[in-house]
C-alpha positions as CSV (number, residue, x, y, z in Angstrom):
1,M,111.1,92.8,99.9
2,K,108.1,94.1,101.7
3,L,107.1,92.3,104.8
4,G,103.5,92.2,105.6
5,K,102.3,91.9,102.0
6,I,99.5,89.4,101.7
7,N,99.2,87.2,98.6
8,E,95.4,86.9,98.2
9,D,95.3,83.7,96.0
10,K,94.1,80.5,97.5
11,G,97.3,78.5,96.7
12,V,98.2,77.8,100.3
13,D,94.7,76.9,101.2
14,N,94.5,74.4,98.3
15,I,97.8,72.8,99.4
16,R,96.2,72.3,102.8
17,R,93.1,70.8,101.3
18,T,95.1,68.4,99.2
19,I,97.3,67.3,102.1
20,L,94.3,66.7,104.4
21,E,92.5,64.7,101.7
22,I,95.5,62.5,101.0
23,V,95.7,61.4,104.7
24,G,91.9,61.1,104.9
25,I,91.0,64.2,106.9
26,D,87.9,66.2,106.1
27,S,89.0,69.5,104.4
28,T,85.7,71.2,104.0
29,S,86.7,74.3,106.0
30,S,86.8,77.3,103.6
31,F,89.6,79.8,103.0
32,S,87.6,82.5,104.8
33,D,87.6,80.4,108.0
34,L,91.3,80.5,108.3
35,D,93.5,83.0,110.2
36,V,96.1,85.0,108.3
37,F,99.2,86.2,110.0
38,E,99.7,89.6,108.4
39,D,103.3,89.9,109.4
40,S,104.3,87.2,106.9
41,P,105.2,88.1,103.3
42,E,102.8,85.3,102.2
43,P,99.7,84.1,103.9
44,V,100.4,81.7,106.8
45,L,97.2,79.8,107.2
46,T,95.9,78.2,110.3
47,Q,93.0,75.8,110.1
48,E,90.6,74.5,112.7
49,D,92.2,71.0,112.6
50,K,95.2,70.2,114.8
51,G,97.6,69.6,111.9
52,L,99.4,66.4,111.0
53,N,100.9,64.2,113.7
54,D,103.9,62.0,113.1
55,E,101.8,59.0,111.9
56,Q,99.8,61.2,109.5
57,R,102.9,62.8,108.1
58,E,104.4,59.3,107.5
59,L,101.2,58.3,105.8
60,L,101.3,61.4,103.6
61,F,104.7,60.5,102.3
62,K,103.7,56.9,101.7
63,Q,100.5,57.9,99.8
64,I,102.4,60.3,97.6
65,F,105.0,57.6,96.8
66,A,102.2,55.2,96.0
67,K,100.7,57.7,93.5
68,G,104.0,57.9,91.6
69,G,105.7,60.6,93.7
70,R,103.5,63.4,92.4
71,V,100.0,64.5,93.5
72,P,98.2,67.4,91.7
73,V,97.1,70.3,94.0
74,I,93.4,70.8,94.1
75,D,92.2,73.7,91.9
76,Q,95.8,74.8,91.0
77,T,96.7,74.1,87.4
78,G,100.3,72.8,87.1
79,W,100.9,72.6,90.8
80,S,101.9,69.2,92.4
81,L,103.0,67.9,95.8
82,I,106.1,65.9,95.4
83,I,108.7,64.2,97.6
84,H,112.0,65.9,96.6
85,K,115.6,65.0,97.5
86,A,117.9,68.1,97.6
87,P,120.8,67.5,95.2
88,T,123.3,69.2,97.4
89,T,122.4,68.2,100.9
90,G,120.5,64.9,100.2
91,L,117.7,66.0,102.5
92,V,114.2,64.7,101.6
93,H,111.3,67.1,101.9
94,L,107.7,67.5,101.0
95,C,107.7,70.2,98.3
96,L,105.5,72.1,96.0
97,E,106.3,71.8,92.3
98,K,104.9,74.7,90.2
99,P,105.6,76.1,86.8
100,K,107.9,79.1,86.6
101,T,109.6,81.1,83.9
102,H,112.6,83.4,83.9
103,S,113.3,85.6,80.9
104,G,110.9,83.5,78.9
105,V,112.6,80.3,79.7
106,A,110.8,77.6,81.8
107,I,112.8,76.6,84.9
108,Y,112.2,73.9,87.5
109,T,111.3,74.9,91.0
110,A,110.5,72.8,94.1
111,C,109.6,74.9,97.1
112,R,109.7,73.3,100.6
113,I,106.5,73.1,102.6
114,C,106.9,74.6,106.1
115,T,107.1,71.8,108.7
116,E,105.5,73.8,111.5
117,M,102.2,72.2,112.7
118,K,99.2,73.6,110.9
119,C,101.3,75.7,108.5
120,Y,101.3,75.0,104.7
121,Q,103.4,77.9,103.6
122,Y,105.9,77.3,100.8
123,S,107.6,80.6,100.3
124,N,111.0,81.6,101.8
125,T,111.7,78.1,103.1
126,L,115.3,76.7,102.7
127,S,116.4,73.4,101.2
128,S,119.4,73.4,103.5
129,D,117.2,73.1,106.6
130,V,116.5,69.6,108.0
131,L,113.0,70.9,109.0
132,P,112.2,73.8,106.6
133,K,110.3,76.7,108.2
134,C,108.7,79.7,106.6
135,M,109.8,83.1,107.7
136,H,107.1,83.3,110.3
137,H,108.2,80.2,112.1
138,K,112.0,80.5,111.6
139,G,114.2,80.9,114.7
140,E,115.7,84.3,113.9
141,L,114.9,86.9,111.3
142,L,117.8,88.9,109.8
143,Y,117.8,91.8,107.4
144,T,120.7,91.6,105.0
145,V,122.0,94.4,102.8
146,V,123.8,93.1,99.7
147,K,125.9,94.9,97.1
148,L,126.0,92.6,94.1
149,T,127.4,92.5,90.7
150,D,127.2,90.4,87.5
151,Y,129.9,87.7,88.0
152,N,130.2,87.3,84.2
153,R,131.0,90.9,83.3
154,N,134.5,92.2,83.3
155,D,134.2,95.0,80.7
156,V,132.0,97.2,83.0
157,L,131.2,97.3,86.7
158,V,127.6,96.2,87.3
159,Q,126.4,97.1,90.8
160,M,123.1,97.0,92.7
161,N,122.2,97.4,96.3
162,M,119.3,95.5,97.8
163,K,117.8,94.6,101.2
164,M,116.3,91.2,101.9
165,A,114.9,89.4,104.9
166,L,116.4,86.0,105.8
167,S,115.6,83.3,108.2
168,V,118.6,81.6,109.9
169,G,119.0,79.3,112.9
170,L,119.5,80.7,116.3
171,N,123.1,81.7,117.1
172,A,124.1,81.2,113.4
173,S,127.7,82.0,112.6
174,E,128.7,84.8,110.2
175,Q,129.6,82.2,107.6
176,E,126.2,80.5,108.0
177,K,124.5,83.9,107.6
178,N,126.5,84.6,104.4
179,D,125.8,81.2,103.0
180,T,122.1,81.6,103.6
181,A,122.2,85.1,101.9
182,E,124.0,83.7,98.9
183,L,121.6,80.8,98.7
184,N,118.6,83.2,98.5
185,L,120.3,85.8,96.4
186,S,119.3,84.6,92.9
187,E,115.6,84.1,93.9
188,K,115.4,87.5,95.6
189,V,117.1,89.6,92.9
190,N,114.9,88.2,90.2
191,G,112.0,90.1,91.9
192,Y,113.7,93.4,91.0
193,P,112.6,94.9,87.6
194,S,115.9,96.6,87.1
195,W,117.7,93.2,87.3
196,K,115.2,91.6,85.1
197,N,115.6,94.3,82.5
198,Y,119.4,94.0,82.7
199,C,119.2,90.3,82.0
200,L,117.3,91.1,78.8
201,T,120.2,93.4,77.6
202,T,121.0,92.6,74.0
203,G,124.6,91.4,73.3
204,L,125.2,89.6,76.6
205,V,127.2,86.5,75.8
206,I,126.6,84.7,79.1
207,R,123.4,84.8,81.2
208,P,124.0,87.2,84.1
209,T,124.9,85.6,87.5
210,P,124.3,87.7,90.6
211,K,127.4,87.6,92.9
212,P,127.6,89.5,96.2
213,I,130.4,92.1,96.6
214,S,129.6,92.7,100.3
215,L,127.1,91.3,102.8
216,H,125.9,93.1,106.0
217,H,123.5,91.5,108.4
218,F,121.3,93.3,110.9
219,V,118.8,92.3,113.5
220,K,116.8,95.5,113.2
221,E,115.3,96.6,109.9
222,D,116.0,100.2,110.6
223,D,119.7,99.6,110.8
224,A,119.6,97.7,107.5
225,L,117.7,100.6,105.9
226,K,120.4,103.0,107.1
227,K,123.1,100.8,105.5
228,L,121.1,100.5,102.3
229,S,120.8,104.3,102.2
230,L,124.5,104.8,102.7
231,E,125.6,102.3,100.1
232,S,123.0,103.5,97.5
233,T,124.1,107.1,98.0
234,V,127.8,106.2,97.6
235,G,126.8,104.2,94.5
236,L,125.2,107.4,93.1
237,F,128.4,109.4,93.5
238,M,130.4,106.6,91.9
239,K,128.1,106.9,88.9
240,L,128.3,110.7,88.8
241,A,132.1,111.1,89.4
242,P,134.1,112.0,86.3
243,G,136.8,109.7,85.1
244,T,135.6,106.6,86.8
245,Q,135.3,103.3,85.1
246,P,132.1,102.5,83.2
247,I,129.4,101.7,85.7
248,I,125.9,100.2,85.2
249,N,124.0,101.2,88.3
250,L,120.9,99.1,88.7
251,D,119.6,101.0,91.8
252,E,116.3,102.5,90.6
253,L,115.4,104.1,93.9
254,I,118.0,105.7,96.0
255,P,117.1,106.7,99.6
256,L,119.5,109.6,100.0
257,C,121.5,109.3,103.2
258,Y,121.1,112.0,105.9
259,G,122.8,112.3,109.2
260,F,125.8,110.2,108.1
261,E,128.0,112.9,106.6
262,S,131.2,111.5,108.1
263,E,130.4,107.9,107.0
264,I,129.8,109.2,103.4
265,D,133.1,111.1,103.5
266,V,135.0,108.0,104.6
267,R,133.4,105.8,102.0
268,L,134.1,108.3,99.2
269,K,137.7,108.6,100.3
270,E,138.1,104.8,100.3
271,L,137.0,104.9,96.7
272,G,139.4,107.8,95.9
273,M,136.7,110.4,95.6
274,V,136.2,113.7,97.4
275,L,133.2,116.1,97.3
276,K,134.2,119.7,96.6
277,I,133.3,122.9,94.7
278,R,135.3,123.8,91.6
279,R,135.3,127.3,90.1
280,H,136.1,126.2,86.5
281,L,135.1,123.4,84.2
282,T,137.1,121.9,81.4
283,K,136.0,122.4,77.8
284,E,134.7,118.8,77.7
285,E,132.7,119.3,81.0
286,R,131.2,122.5,79.7
287,A,130.0,120.7,76.6
288,E,128.0,118.3,78.7
289,V,126.3,120.9,80.9
290,C,122.9,122.2,79.8
291,Y,123.2,125.8,80.8
292,P,121.5,128.2,81.2
293,F,118.4,126.5,82.5
294,N,116.2,125.1,79.7
295,G,113.0,126.8,80.8
296,E,111.7,130.0,82.5
297,Y,112.8,131.1,86.0
298,L,109.9,132.4,88.0
299,L,111.2,132.6,91.6
300,G,111.0,136.2,92.8
301,T,109.5,137.6,89.6
302,A,106.3,139.4,89.0
303,A,105.3,136.7,86.4
304,A,105.2,134.1,89.2
305,V,101.8,135.2,90.5
306,Q,100.3,135.4,87.0
307,Q,101.0,131.8,86.0
308,Q,98.2,129.5,84.8
309,P,98.2,125.8,83.8
310,E,99.6,125.3,80.2
311,D,99.4,122.4,77.9
312,G,102.9,120.8,77.5
313,K,104.3,122.7,80.5
314,A,105.3,121.7,84.0
315,F,105.9,123.8,87.1
316,L,109.0,123.2,89.3
317,Y,108.7,123.9,93.0
318,A,110.4,123.7,96.3
319,I,108.8,123.1,99.7
320,M,110.8,124.5,102.6
321,S,110.8,125.0,106.3
322,R,113.6,126.0,108.7
323,N,115.1,122.4,108.6
324,M,113.7,120.8,105.4
325,W,113.5,121.2,101.7
326,Y,111.7,119.1,99.1
327,F,111.8,119.5,95.3
328,G,109.2,118.4,92.7
329,W,107.1,119.3,89.7
330,S,103.4,119.9,89.2
331,D,101.0,120.4,86.3
332,T,99.6,123.5,88.0
333,P,101.3,126.6,89.6
334,D,98.7,126.6,92.4
335,F,100.0,125.0,95.6
336,R,97.3,126.1,98.0
337,N,96.3,122.4,98.6
338,R,99.7,120.9,98.2
339,L,100.1,120.2,101.9
340,D,96.5,119.4,102.7
341,G,97.4,116.1,104.3
342,K,95.9,113.9,101.6
343,R,99.3,112.9,100.1
344,T,101.9,110.5,101.4
345,D,105.1,112.0,99.9
346,G,108.0,113.1,102.1
347,A,106.9,116.7,102.4
348,S,103.4,115.8,103.5
349,E,104.7,113.2,106.0
350,Y,107.1,115.8,107.4
351,V,104.2,118.2,108.0
352,K,102.0,115.5,109.6
353,I,104.8,114.3,111.9
354,N,105.6,117.8,113.2
355,E,101.9,118.7,113.6
356,K,101.4,115.5,115.6
357,R,104.4,116.3,117.8
358,E,103.0,119.8,118.5
359,K,99.6,118.3,119.4
360,D,101.1,115.5,121.6
361,R,103.2,118.0,123.5
362,D,100.2,120.3,124.1
363,E,98.2,117.3,125.4
364,E,101.0,116.3,127.7
365,I,101.2,119.8,129.1
366,E,97.4,119.9,129.6
367,R,97.5,116.5,131.4
368,L,100.2,117.8,133.8
369,R,98.2,121.0,134.4
370,K,95.1,119.1,135.3
371,K,97.1,116.8,137.6
372,V,98.6,119.8,139.4
373,E,95.1,121.4,139.7
374,K,93.6,118.2,141.1
375,D,96.4,117.8,143.6
376,R,96.0,121.5,144.7
377,K,92.3,120.9,145.4
378,L,93.2,117.9,147.6
379,G,95.7,120.0,149.5
380,I,98.7,118.4,147.9
381,V,101.5,120.7,147.0
382,T,103.5,119.5,144.1
383,E,106.2,121.1,142.0
384,C,105.8,120.5,138.3
385,I,108.2,121.5,135.6
386,Y,106.3,121.7,132.3
387,P,108.1,120.7,129.2
388,P,108.5,123.5,126.6
389,R,105.9,123.8,124.0
390,L,106.7,122.6,120.5
391,K,105.8,124.7,117.5
392,A,105.6,122.9,114.1
393,P,107.9,124.6,111.6
394,T,106.2,126.9,109.1
395,T,106.3,125.1,105.7
396,T,106.1,127.1,102.5
397,C,105.8,126.2,98.8
398,Y,107.9,128.2,96.4
399,L,107.2,128.3,92.6
400,L,110.7,128.1,91.1
401,A,110.3,127.8,87.3
402,K,108.4,126.2,84.5
403,C,109.7,124.0,81.7
404,D,108.5,121.6,78.9
405,N,107.0,118.4,80.1
406,G,109.8,116.5,78.4
407,D,112.3,118.1,80.7
408,K,110.5,118.0,84.0
409,N,111.8,114.6,85.3
410,R,115.4,115.4,84.3
411,I,115.4,118.8,86.0
412,E,113.6,117.4,89.1
413,A,116.4,114.9,89.5
414,K,119.0,117.6,89.1
415,M,117.3,119.7,91.8
416,I,117.2,116.7,94.2
417,I,120.9,115.8,93.6
418,A,122.0,119.5,93.7
419,G,120.0,120.0,97.0
420,Y,121.6,116.9,98.5
421,V,125.1,118.1,97.6
422,A,124.3,121.5,99.1
423,Y,123.2,119.8,102.3
424,L,126.5,117.8,102.5
425,L,128.6,120.9,101.9
426,G,126.6,123.0,104.3
427,L,125.8,125.6,101.7
428,R,123.5,128.6,102.5
429,N,119.8,128.3,101.4
430,I,119.4,131.2,99.0
431,I,115.6,130.9,98.9
432,R,115.2,131.1,102.7
433,D,118.2,133.4,103.1
434,K,117.7,133.8,106.9
435,E,117.9,130.0,107.5
436,S,121.1,128.0,106.9
437,D,120.4,124.7,108.7
438,V,118.8,122.8,105.8
439,G,118.0,119.2,105.4
440,I,116.3,117.4,102.6
441,S,113.6,114.7,102.6
442,A,113.6,112.9,99.3
443,C,114.3,109.7,97.4
444,L,115.8,109.8,94.0
445,L,114.5,107.7,91.1
446,V,117.7,107.0,89.2
447,L,115.5,106.4,86.1
448,L,115.1,110.2,86.0
449,I,118.8,110.9,85.5
450,R,119.5,108.2,82.8
451,I,119.1,110.7,80.0
452,H,121.0,109.9,76.8
453,G,123.4,107.8,78.8
454,K,125.1,110.9,80.2
455,R,126.3,111.3,83.7
456,F,125.5,114.6,85.5
457,V,128.9,115.6,86.5
458,N,128.2,119.3,87.1
459,L,124.9,120.3,88.8
């Protein structure tokens, strides 16, 4: 889920127009006249009117009942405003009925309209609330990390880690938070392409049912992201470990976990795994390893400076500083503009952050120097301890090798995983031989390592 994303259709505005016309209020104000709260995942619209008072809301319900319990939404094909009674709680709400399909099958949906004055939002409201509120108007926002599985599969372990934002009442108990998460799980998980594709798997006897294995709630999104990173990384090792039960890992993007080495070690041991170096492989393991490297090594060779772009070829590279490394591939061996600040990948952001820190520190020192100089002219003697200057680490691109285009994603994934394992084990960086304190900034697209259904046991 991405908070702050704005849905640019006029659905919410048309709901507002329909409701105001039903109760006899002029609805001529246009969509552009409305304010949009950009911290909501959907537009929360505020119009110039004062919203519906209690009498107008009662009239709205009566008018909808008088029209057969269903009123079409202006300029929205298939959308209707209805009065809906929740089958589980018995609560009666004003809802939006709209067509929706899942896996090609039409399903019924009735989304609650937010009951906040002047808000006509219909997304992320809960049927369990007496007065449903959208995420912008809910009492407390939680970030929940869920590890889920397919409840109907027992022949293989299906697992997926996801983060979702939930609205719960103030001072909600842990059980209430869990209930809210489970209530929203089916809707949220259907927004993930990996789960949608899994549901289309041929041979499934029963339609997949998402079931949480674990739930962890956080007030701060940063804490939730750290937990998501930890669990996703552990899930990767579960997939890679030899001898484990068959696993279908639906995590398509794994934010590799840094700074939590002890937590990773504990989680792996809880699952009966340990990360270590082995000198010898079994015959079966050797058969799975593609070695030597399927391409041409270039690092440290005279041929490296003579490379030119080639059709059907990709160039593998590493970007390194004294405390970072980053792996990738390129269509060209020329990296002169690789860190020009126009990109938003991890390596480029690393350079931008460190350059900004250096600049900010220089400006801080200059401000202090000017203040001391000003005080001296006024006859004021002050002692000032200047903070040490910061020097952005030197960041260098290294051309490692070239390979066929068909192999570039697979090899890139191997480099990322191997680099991460080297980081966990504290191995020496052989490219920057004088530096040993190495961290990595990268996410791993699991799609890259799903090659022929094999697990990369040995990197």
